N, C-alpha and C positions, 0 to 999 in steps of 0.2 A: 509642398514637402521638403525638408529639409535635406542636406548633404551632408554626410558625415565622410570623415577619413580615415581610413586605420593609419596607425603612427608607423607601422613597419614599412621598411624598403626592402623588398627582395630581391634576392638576384635574376629570379626568373617566377614568373606568374604563367600557369599551365592552365588553357582554357577548356575544358571537358576530360572526363575521367576514364573515355573509353580505351579501347587499344593502345592506341597511340600515345594518349596523354599519360597513361598509366607506366608505361615504359620509359618516357621522358622525364616523368616524375621521381620515379625509382631510380634510375641511372644518375640524375642531377644531384639525388639527394645524397646517394653513395659517395661522389663526387666533394660533399660535403656543402654544396650550394644551399643558400635560402630559399626553400620553394613554397607558392602558394597554389593549390589546385582548386579551381573552381569550377564545379558542377551544377548544372542547373535542377536535376533531380535529386531524390531523399538518397540518405543511405538505408539500403534493404538488405539484410541478410538474405542471403540467397538460399532460397528452398524452390523445388520444384511444384509449386502449387496454383490453383487457377488465381486465387488472388495475389499470390504475389507477382505472377508474369502479367496479369490484368493490369496491376497498379503501376506497373513502369511501359506499358505499350502505348505507342501514339502512332499516329501514320499523316502523311504528307502527299498530298497531289502532286505527281509528277507527269504525267501524260495520259491524255484523254480522260479517260474514268480510272487509270491506275493511281494505286498510291503507294508510296515507298515505308515499310516499316521503320521505328526508330524506337531506341529504348531510353527514357528520361530515369537514371538511376547511376548511382556510384560505379564503375565498371561497364557502363554501358553496354551495348548489344551482347557481348559476349555471355550474358547474363540467359540470354534466349538462342543464341546460335546453334547450327548442327556441328558446329565442331570442324568442318569440313576444310581442308587446306590445300592451295595450289602453291607450288612451287613460284617464288618472287620473280617476274620476269626481268631478271637481270639485263639482258641484253637491250631491252628498251629502256630501262633507267641509265644505262652506259651509254648510249646514243644522247641521252641530255647533260650527261656531262656528271652522273651520279654513280658511284660506284657502291652497289649494296653486295657484293660480294663479303666482305670482312663482316659487316651487320649481319648476313644470314650464317655465316660459319658461327659467329659469336651467340645467335638467339637459337641455333638446333641445341646447343648445349645447356640453354636454360628453360627449355620448355619441352612437354612431352609430346614429340612429333614421330610418326609411324602409321604404316598400314596396319587395318584393324585384323588382328589374326583370325583364320577361320571359325574357331572355337568361338569370338565373340561377334558373330555373323548370326543373323536369326534365319528363322527358317523362310522368313518372307525373303530376304536378301538373296540366300541361299537359291531359292526357286526363281528369280527373276534371272540372277547370272547364269544359270544353267539354260535359260530360255533364249535369252540373249548370245549365249556360245554358240547354240545350236542354230541359230539362226545366221551365225557368221558376224556378228558385232563383235568388236574388240574391248570386251569389257572389263576394264581395267580398274583396281583397288585405288583409293585416294589415301593421302595423306590426312591423318587425322591429328586434332590438338586434343588428345586423350592419354591420360594415364593407366594404361590398361591393368595395371597391377591392383587397381581401386576396384576395378569391375569383380564382383563378386557373381554375377549372372551375365546376362548377353548385354543389358543396359544399365547405366549408372549416370547420373545427372551430376553425381558429385566428382566422377574421374574427368568430367570436361575440365580443361584449364579455363579460367576466367581471370579477366585482366583487374575484378577487385581484389585478387591477391597481391598482385605489382601494387595496386593503391595502399592497400593496409600495409606493405612492406615499406612504401615511401613514408607514410605516417610514422612508422616506427622507427625510422631513420632522421625524423623531424619536420618532415612537411607538414606544411596547413593546410589540413582540407575543410572546404566551406562548400556544405550542399545547399541546395535549393537558392543556387545564387547564379541568376542570369544574367550573364554579363550583356551590354547595351550598346558597348563601343568602346574602343580603344583610345588611350588617351594619346594624343600626339602633339610635341612640342620640337618647334625647328627640323622637322622632318625626321625624328625618332620617336619611338614607341616608349612611353615613359610610365604604364600603368594601365587599367581598365577603369571602367565604371560600371559597374552592376547593380540588380535590385535584388537583395535579401529581402524576402518577405515584402513588407511595404516599405522598407527604407533601403533609400539612395547611398551607396557606400562607394569610394574610390579606393583603389588598392594601386600602391606604385611599385616598380621594378624595374631593374636594369634592362630585362627583356622579356617580351610576350610570345607566347607560343600558343596558337590557336588550334586546338584538336576538336573543336566544336561537332566535327560530321561534314560530311559533304555536301550537304543541301543547309546546314546551319551557318558553315565559316563563311561562304560568300555574301550571305546576308551579314553578319557582321563585319564584314570589312569594308561593305559598300556604307553601311552606316556608319562606319569610322572614317567616309572621305574618300576609299579606295574606289570612287565610282567605275573605275576601267575594268574591275575584274570580273571574271565569269563570263566573258563575251564570246564564247567559244562553243558552245553546247555542250550536252552530255549523253551518257548512255544508261539505257535502262535494263536491259537483255529481258525482254517479255515473257514471261513463263506460264505453265499450265500444269497439272497434275492430272494423271488418270488413274483413278481408281479401280481395282476390280475385286470379285471374290473369288476364291478356291474354297469349294466344300472339304472340309476334314483337314486343313492345313496346318493347323496346330499354332498359329503365329504367337510369337511373345514378344514384350517389349524390346524396340529395337534402336541402335544407332541407325540414323539416317543419312544418306549421303554417302554411303561407304565404298560405293561404286561408280562409275558412270562410264559412257564411249561417244566419242563426237564424231557425227556425220560429216561428209566431204563438203557440203554445203553450209559449213561451219554451225550446226545445230548438234545442241548438245542434249542428250539424254541420260537421265541421272535418277540412281536407285531413290525412293521415294517413300520407304517403309518406316514413317515416323513412328515414335512410340505412343503408347496410349492415349496419354494425355492431349498432346497437341491432335491428334485424330481425331479424338473426341470432340474437340473444340472446332474443327474445319468442319466436320460431319453437322454438327450444330447450325455453324454459321452458314453451311449451304440448305440447310433445311433437310439435310437427309438423313432424318430421326432414325430409321429401321438399321442404317448403316453404323450408327453410334455405337450399337450393341453387338456389330459382326467384326469388330477387331481382329480376332484370331484366323477369320479365313479372308483378309482384307491384305491386297499387294498393290502397290503403286508405283509409276513411271512419271518422272517429272520433263517436258520437253521446255527448254529454252534456246531462242535464237537470237543470234547477235544482231542488235539494231544501228543503224548509221547516227553516229554522233550528230545531234540538233536539237532544236529547241533554246530556251534561255530563261533569264529570269528577269522580269518582268519590273518595269519602276515600283510598282506596289508591292512586290519583294514576293511573287509568285512564280513558281515556275512551272513551264509548259512547253509541251511538246506532241508533236502529230507524229502516230507510225506509220510510215507509209507502205504499200502494197506488197514489198518485196519479203519484209519481215514477216507478213501475215503467208505468204506461200512458203516461207522457210516452217514456221508454226505447224501449216498444213502437212508437211511432208514428215516433219518429226513424229506429229500425230499417228500417222501410218505405221510408222516404225515402231511407234510406243505399242499400238495396240497389237500389233503383230505379235511383241514379244508379251505382251500380258496374256494374249489368247493361246501362245505357246506353252506358256506357263501353266495354263489351264483355267484360266480366269475368265469368267462370264459377269452378264450384271454389270458392264464396264462405264463409268460416271466420270466424265469431264468436269471438273472444278473451273471455276471462273479463271479469268487471265490474270498474274499478278506480277508487279515489279519486280525483277530479279534483283536490285540494286543500282540505286542513282549514285554512279560514280565518274569521276573525271570532270566534276564542275569547274573546276581551274587548271592552268598550264603551267607546267615546268616550262622556263623561257621567258614568258611573258607575265604570269601573274606572280611567280615566284621565280629567282634563279636557282642555282645548282645546289645552294646552300638551304633551300627552301625559306630562303629571305624575300620579303616582299619589297616593293619600291620603296617604302617606309624603315627604315633602319631599326635593327633589334627588334624585328617584328615578324614572325616565322610562322608557317603552316606546316600541320603533317595530320594528314587523317585521309580519307579516300577520296577527297576532293583532287589529289595529285596522282590518282591509279590512272594513267596513259589508255587511251582508245586500243592502242596496238598492243596493250600488254594486259587485257583486263582479265582478273582472275577473282577466285573466292578471294576475299581483301585481307583475311585475318594475319595471314602470315606475312604477307608484304607490308603490312603496318607495322607489324612488330620488328621487321629490316627498317624501314623507312624512318621509324623513329629511334631505334639505336644509332642510326648513321646521322641522325639530326643531333642525338643528345651527345654523339662523340666529338662532333663539330662543336657544341656549344661549351663542352668541358676543355677542350683542348684551346679556344680561343677566349676563354673566360679572363685571362688577365694579360691579354695582348693589346696593344694600343690600335685603334682603329687602320691605320695604315699598314700595320702587320699581319692582319688576318686574309688569310687566303682561302681559296678554295680546296679542300683537300684532293689529291691525285686519285 
């Protein structure tokens, strides 16, 4: 097979167009840099249909029989996320030499971030909240990445922020987007990243750039780095926050399509209980997957609570490129305790016929480390090779990742903008 080389030399190549990649591409394009975005998935106009969502869905084994969900499409996982946000772990990153506060202050002005108004919470969410509060749980609202002005009813897919909007803006500003481009390795010369080699359909292509930023995701990024010669990375394990959902039925509830995850509580043992009142399409997909056929048509009377437990960091990436991890007994004890509390909430809400869905990964994150795999500038041991994605969310700051990734990407984009024209010896870690 022949190898072709693109004649352009870009200022930056961004590998991956998910949340972090989209922010970086937009910010660097705004500053006048020549940016190439490489996305392994297709460009799909976003509509919440079974075909659209199914065509971009992918899973990777991460522990025992658990798999982590991924999205292969321009814009990444924000096409399918619940839009639930956590405050970025400012203190955890500050301890690593990274000040995310300025980036957070800036990003809050650029995205629709707020708690959901009561009027936009469904009867299901209200019923679960009332039951949780009656049992003494501190059931609090979450930040949501939703433009509530676009909600004509209780739920609107179009109201959710999506990274694809930032990708589209970057392209309007001059960035080049190449989809269905699988990046296979970073090109390194004299200890410095100078481009990438990728496969577009059946053609192998090389692209050259002054800097390469890998935003391929917490599972794909370590594989790409190792395949590029950085064999020492991803040696510290990762976490997955194993979870499951309990669904019950409340006769006559009158449920409607609902934003999911609008509220939650944290138990003393580090167990998180979440509102799991998804809207109708994913609910029916889940029930079909679980072979709960009769429940598929009982959406208006269905309510749910998800139980999530923090697991210990562990496992690793094998030489053949597979992730593996064994959950210990302590995390199953946490899940059992959380299940008791979740069942009590559902029963207090008047639910019967409670069904426990299979366990799933709450998100495999923290596969890389600031301080060993990258420095405080998010640069690897290879000069001009950077990382920015969920692989860098630390164990002591584990959160719903999207808002943190927005901030981390803005932080890195500011570094790359400020140091673009500086000689090597003049570059410094920002205060």
